C-alpha positions in Angstrom: 33.2 -43.4 -84.1 35.1 -43.1 -87.3 37.7 -45.7 -88.2 41.3 -44.5 -87.9 43.8 -45.5 -90.5 47.6 -45.5 -90.3 49.5 -43.6 -92.9 50.4 -46.8 -94.7 46.8 -47.9 -94.8 45.7 -44.5 -96.1 48.4 -44.6 -98.8 47.3 -48.1 -99.9 43.7 -47.1 -100.0 44.6 -44.0 -102.0 46.7 -46.0 -104.5 43.9 -48.6 -104.8 41.3 -45.8 -105.6 43.7 -44.3 -108.1 44.1 -47.6 -109.9 40.3 -48.1 -110.0 39.8 -44.5 -111.3 42.4 -45.1 -114.0 40.8 -48.4 -115.0 37.4 -46.6 -115.2 38.9 -43.8 -117.3 40.4 -46.3 -119.7 37.1 -48.2 -120.0 35.2 -45.0 -120.6 37.6 -44.0 -123.4 37.2 -47.4 -125.0 33.4 -47.1 -124.8 33.5 -43.6 -126.3 35.6 -44.9 -129.2 33.2 -47.7 -129.8 30.3 -45.2 -129.8 32.1 -43.0 -132.3 32.8 -46.0 -134.6 29.2 -47.0 -134.4 28.0 -43.5 -135.3 30.4 -43.4 -138.3 29.2 -46.7 -139.5 25.6 -45.5 -139.3 26.4 -42.3 -141.1 28.1 -44.2 -143.9 25.2 -46.5 -144.2 22.8 -43.5 -144.4 24.9 -41.8 -147.0 25.0 -44.9 -149.1 21.3 -45.4 -148.8 20.6 -41.8 -149.9 23.0 -42.1 -152.9 21.3 -45.3 -153.9 17.8 -43.9 -153.5 18.3 -40.6 -155.3 18.1 -42.1 -158.9 14.9 -44.0 -158.0 13.2 -41.0 -156.4 14.1 -38.7 -159.3 13.0 -41.2 -161.8 9.6 -41.5 -160.2 9.3 -37.7 -159.9 10.3 -37.3 -163.6 7.6 -39.9 -164.6 5.0 -38.1 -162.6 6.0 -34.8 -164.1 5.9 -36.1 -167.6 2.5 -37.7 -167.2 0.9 -34.7 -165.4 2.5 -31.6 -167.0 4.0 -32.5 -170.4 1.8 -35.2 -171.7 -1.7 -35.0 -170.1 -4.0 -37.9 -170.8 
């Protein structure tokens, strides 16, 4: 047999669940912001790595080009 609640008990339960739902929403928003910040940090690190690697890569390619095409041994 289902448990019967008075109106006051039902109201208290409803408020309690609303508070928990609000807390969960707040925690989900905070977690989402943390994930976004982590993604931005990773993207910045990737861009810095690519910018730092471009001169080295093109230098190696230029050396290979000069040795193979321009000045064959």
